[in-house]
Every structure is written in structure tokens, then in C-alpha cells.
C-alpha positions in Angstrom: -1.2 6.8 -26.9 -0.5 3.1 -27.5 2.9 3.7 -29.2 4.4 5.7 -26.3 5.8 4.4 -23.1 3.1 4.3 -20.5 3.5 6.2 -17.2 3.5 3.9 -14.3 2.5 4.6 -10.6 4.7 3.3 -7.9 3.1 0.4 -6.0 4.4 1.6 -2.6 2.6 4.8 -1.7 5.5 6.0 0.4 5.7 9.8 0.5 2.2 10.1 -1.1 0.5 13.4 -0.9 -2.3 13.8 1.5 -5.8 15.0 0.7 -6.6 18.5 1.5 -9.6 20.8 1.1 -9.2 24.6 1.1 -9.7 24.9 4.9 -7.2 22.1 5.8 -3.5 22.3 6.5 -0.6 19.9 6.0 0.5 17.4 8.7 3.8 15.6 8.1 5.8 13.2 10.3 8.5 15.0 12.4 11.3 13.4 10.4 9.8 14.8 7.2 9.6 18.2 8.7 13.2 18.2 9.8 14.2 17.0 6.3 12.3 19.8 4.6 13.7 22.4 7.0 17.3 21.3 6.4 16.8 21.2 2.7 15.2 24.7 2.5 18.0 26.1 4.8 20.6 24.8 2.4 18.9 26.0 -0.7 18.3 29.4 0.8 22.0 30.0 0.6 21.8 29.9 -3.1 20.6 33.0 -4.9 17.6 32.8 -7.3 17.8 34.8 -10.5 14.0 35.2 -10.7 13.6 33.1 -13.9 10.2 31.4 -14.1 9.6 27.6 -14.1 7.8 26.1 -17.1 5.4 23.1 -17.4 5.8 21.7 -20.9 3.5 18.7 -20.6 1.4 16.7 -18.1 0.4 13.1 -18.1 -1.7 11.4 -15.5 -2.9 7.9 -14.6 -5.9 7.0 -12.5 -5.1 4.2 -10.1 -7.6 2.0 -8.2 -6.4 0.8 -4.9 -7.7 -2.1 -2.7 -6.1 -3.5 0.4 -5.5 -7.3 0.7 -8.4 -7.4 3.2 -10.9 -6.6 0.5 -11.7 -3.1 1.6 -13.8 -0.9 -0.8 -11.6 0.4 -3.7 -10.1 3.9 -3.4 -9.3 6.0 -6.4 -5.8 7.5 -6.6 -4.1 9.7 -9.1 -0.5 9.9 -10.3 0.9 12.8 -12.2 4.0 13.1 -14.4 5.2 16.6 -15.2 7.7 17.7 -17.8 8.8 20.8 -15.9 11.9 22.9 -16.1 13.4 25.9 -14.3 16.2 28.0 -15.8 17.7 28.2 -12.3 17.7 24.3 -12.2 15.1 21.8 -11.2 16.5 21.9 -7.6 15.0 25.4 -7.5 11.4 23.9 -7.5 9.7 24.1 -4.1 6.1 22.9 -4.4 3.4 21.5 -6.7 -0.3 22.1 -6.3 -3.2 20.3 -7.9 -6.4 22.4 -8.0 -10.0 21.4 -8.9 -11.9 24.7 -9.0 -15.4 23.3 -9.6 -15.5 21.5 -6.3 -12.9 23.7 -4.5 -10.5 20.8 -4.0 -6.7 21.3 -3.4 -3.7 19.0 -3.1 -0.3 20.3 -2.1 2.8 18.2 -2.9 6.1 19.1 -1.3 9.7 18.4 -2.4 10.0 15.1 -0.4 6.7 13.8 -1.8 7.8 13.7 -5.5 10.6 11.9 -7.4 12.3 12.4 -10.7 11.9 9.6 -13.3 13.6 9.2 -16.7 11.1 9.6 -19.5 11.4 10.3 -23.3 15.1 11.4 -23.0 14.5 13.7 -20.0 13.5 13.7 -16.4 9.9 14.1 -15.3 8.6 15.1 -11.9 6.4 12.3 -10.7 3.8 12.6 -7.9 2.2 9.2 -6.9 -0.6 8.4 -4.5 -2.8 11.5 -4.5 -6.1 10.4 -2.9 -9.6 11.5 -3.5 -12.1 12.0 -0.7 -12.8 8.7 1.2 -15.1 6.5 -0.8 -15.3 9.0 -3.7 -13.7 9.0 -7.1 -11.8 12.0 -8.4 -14.2 14.6 -9.7 -14.3 14.6 -13.5 -13.5 17.8 -15.3 -10.8 20.4 -15.4 -7.7 20.5 -13.1 -4.9 23.0 -12.7 -1.3 22.1 -11.9 0.6 25.0 -10.3 4.4 24.7 -9.8 6.2 27.2 -7.5 10.0 27.8 -7.2 12.0 29.1 -4.2 11.7 32.6 -5.5 7.9 32.4 -5.4 7.5 32.4 -9.2 4.8 30.1 -10.6 3.9 28.2 -13.7 0.4 26.8 -14.4 -1.1 24.3 -16.8 -4.5 22.6 -17.1 -5.6 19.1 -17.9 -8.9 17.2 -17.9 -10.1 13.9 -16.4 -12.9 12.9 -18.6 -13.3 9.1 -18.5 -16.0 7.9 -16.1 -14.8 5.9 -13.0 -14.1 2.3 -14.0 -15.6 -0.8 -12.6 -13.1 -3.6 -12.4 -12.7 -6.9 -10.7 -9.6 -7.2 -8.5 -7.6 -10.4 -8.5 -7.2 -12.5 -5.3 -4.3 -14.8 -4.3 -3.5 -17.6 -1.9 -0.7 -20.0 -1.2 -1.1 -23.7 -1.8 1.9 -25.9 -1.0 4.8 -24.3 -2.9 2.6 -22.4 -5.3 0.7 -19.2 -5.5 -2.9 -19.6 -6.7 -4.3 -16.6 -8.5 -8.0 -16.0 -9.1 -7.8 -13.6 -12.0 -9.6 -10.3 -12.1 -10.5 -8.0 -15.0 -7.1 -7.8 -16.6 -3.6 -9.2 -16.7 -1.8 -9.4 -13.3 1.8 -8.6 -12.3 3.2 -9.5 -8.9 5.5 -6.7 -7.6 7.7 -7.3 -4.6 9.1 -4.5 -2.3 11.5 -4.3 0.6 10.9 -2.6 4.0 12.1 0.7 2.5 9.8 0.5 -0.6 12.5 -0.5 -3.0 11.1 -2.7 -5.9 12.9 -6.0 -5.8 11.3 -7.6 -8.8 8.1 -8.2 -10.8 6.6 -11.3 -12.2 3.6 -11.9 -14.5 1.0 -14.3 -13.0 -1.5 -16.5 -14.8 -4.8 -17.6 -13.5 -4.5 -20.7 -11.4 -1.2 -22.1 -10.0 2.1 -20.3 -10.3 5.4 -21.8 -9.1 7.3 -19.9 -6.4 10.6 -21.1 -7.8 11.4 -18.3 -10.3 10.4 -15.7 -7.7 12.6 -17.1 -4.9 15.5 -17.6 -7.3 16.5 -14.0 -6.5 18.8 -13.6 -3.4 17.5 -10.1 -2.9 13.9 -11.3 -2.8 14.7 -14.2 -0.4 16.5 -11.9 2.0 14.7 -8.5 1.6 11.1 -9.1 0.5 8.7 -7.7 3.0 5.5 -7.4 1.0 4.1 -7.5 -2.5 1.3 -6.0 -4.6 -0.8 -7.3 -7.4 -0.8 -4.9 -10.4 -3.6 -5.2 -13.0 -4.4 -3.4 -16.2 -6.5 -3.9 -19.4 -4.9 -6.0 -22.1 -4.6 -3.0 -24.4 -2.9 -0.9 -21.8 -5.6 1.8 -21.8 -7.6 3.1 -18.9 -6.7 2.8 -15.2 -4.3 0.6 -13.3 -5.7 -1.3 -10.3 -3.4 -2.3 -7.4 -4.2 -4.7 -4.6 -2.1 -5.0 -1.5 0.1 -5.0 0.4 0.4 -8.7 1.1 2.7 -10.1 3.8 5.7 -11.5 2.0 6.6 -13.9 4.9 3.1 -15.5 4.8 3.0 -16.0 1.0 6.6 -16.5 -0.1 8.0 -18.7 2.6 6.8 -21.9 4.4 5.9 -21.8 8.1 9.1 -23.8 8.8 11.2 -21.2 7.0 9.5 -18.4 8.9 9.8 -19.9 12.4 13.3 -21.4 11.9 15.2 -19.0 9.6 18.6 -20.3 8.3 21.4 -18.8 10.3 24.4 -17.3 8.5 27.5 -19.6 8.7 30.4 -17.6 10.2 
């Protein structure tokens, strides 16, 4: 759909869902478990009227991931759901992705999704679902199941049909005060993030030398940038996105002298 706003996956896979098969169980960090427990306790004080959730539409994007150390690419999936609940979207408890043909199952909890504005409303976005190590997502039919706090469910199907893509990832190095990009299969966008995963800025890069000056003109980037990713996609915007990174911001954005002898704030 070239005339519609494309759904984008977040470069930082913070809070991404883990891969599960039907015999596995969820393992979350202790802080995430405490957060979920507190949230569910608070919500349990509110009564649910028993009205069902509804999934109005589903969009997905296949994302190819590669680390800065040139590891083999890993296929990832991001989902965007137009979902509502008559008791309010805060009544939604979990999202499951099911591939029946190969008996695969992904469970996404409340702290693993976010709400993004899209088309005049808010869509539930789940980024960073991973396939089996070294394997692409199976092609074919998938079911998305949304469950609310009362246990009521909504279900909708979608299909992944396009065959896994073969793309060339870009590579980057620093030379003096410039970033030198070796272009890959598509256009490249440099996306910078903070230590908490906040996106600080994005800049298109061309093949060859790119000045650091417009990037470092931002005070937020100079003081908060921790790492960056290289986003690529086909010129027509169709097909997958491929993301390479993270790269160490201090190594690529600042000179050795700036890193070893940071400027002290004047009191």
C-alpha cells in the first residue's frame, strides 16, 4: 500500500517478545515481573463488564537483523494491531501469535507492547518477535489472539506469503571527522538512541563519506547518544526492513581525545 503510512519497527528491541514453542514457558527479568504484578493488582480493583475485545485490522513488517559484528542475519517480525475493548484498552492483558502448521507460539505481555498513533487512532505495536535461531518465520497462516482481564478473547488471521529476502547489509567506519558508508541493497538511515532506548535523531546517509557535523549539532545527541543503528529498505518502500547494529556511539561519533578527556561542566 504505497499511498499509506508505512508501519515502522523500533530499532531498539527493548521489551521484545521472546520466542516460545508450545512446551516452553516465559522467563522475564525480576523487575519486569514486579512491574506486571503491581499493574495487575491495581487493575484487578476495577470491575470488568465482560464486553469482548475486537481486532479490526492487522499490519506486519518483516525485519532482518544483523549485529555490527557481522553475525548471520536473524529474521524478526513486528505487528501493529488496530484493537479495541469496550471496557477500555487498559483492560487488555495479553497478545498471542500462533502458527498452527508448525505448532509455534509467541506470547506478548503488557510491558512488551506500546501504543502508537496511526491513521487517527492508536495501534498496539509489538516489535522484535524472533524466529527460531537461524531460521526465517514460517510462511503461511498466523492467528493473533488478544485476551482481556476478564478472560474474553478476540482472534484474527493474517498470512506471511513473500519468500525470505536476500539483502546486502551496509557497513560503516569512521575516518577523521567523517562516517564512511559502504552501501548495501537499499537506502540507509542512521538512527541514534540513548541508554534507555529513546530515539534521539535520524539522518539519511549516502554511500561514501558523510560529515559528522549535522549529527553532532544536536545537544541531545552530543550528551546522550549511546549507540546507533543502520536502517535500510528498498527504494519503493516495499518488502522488509533490514537493521544493522547496535554500534558504539562513543567509538564512531566522538574522537579519542573527546572520549578520554570529556569536557567538564563549568560551575
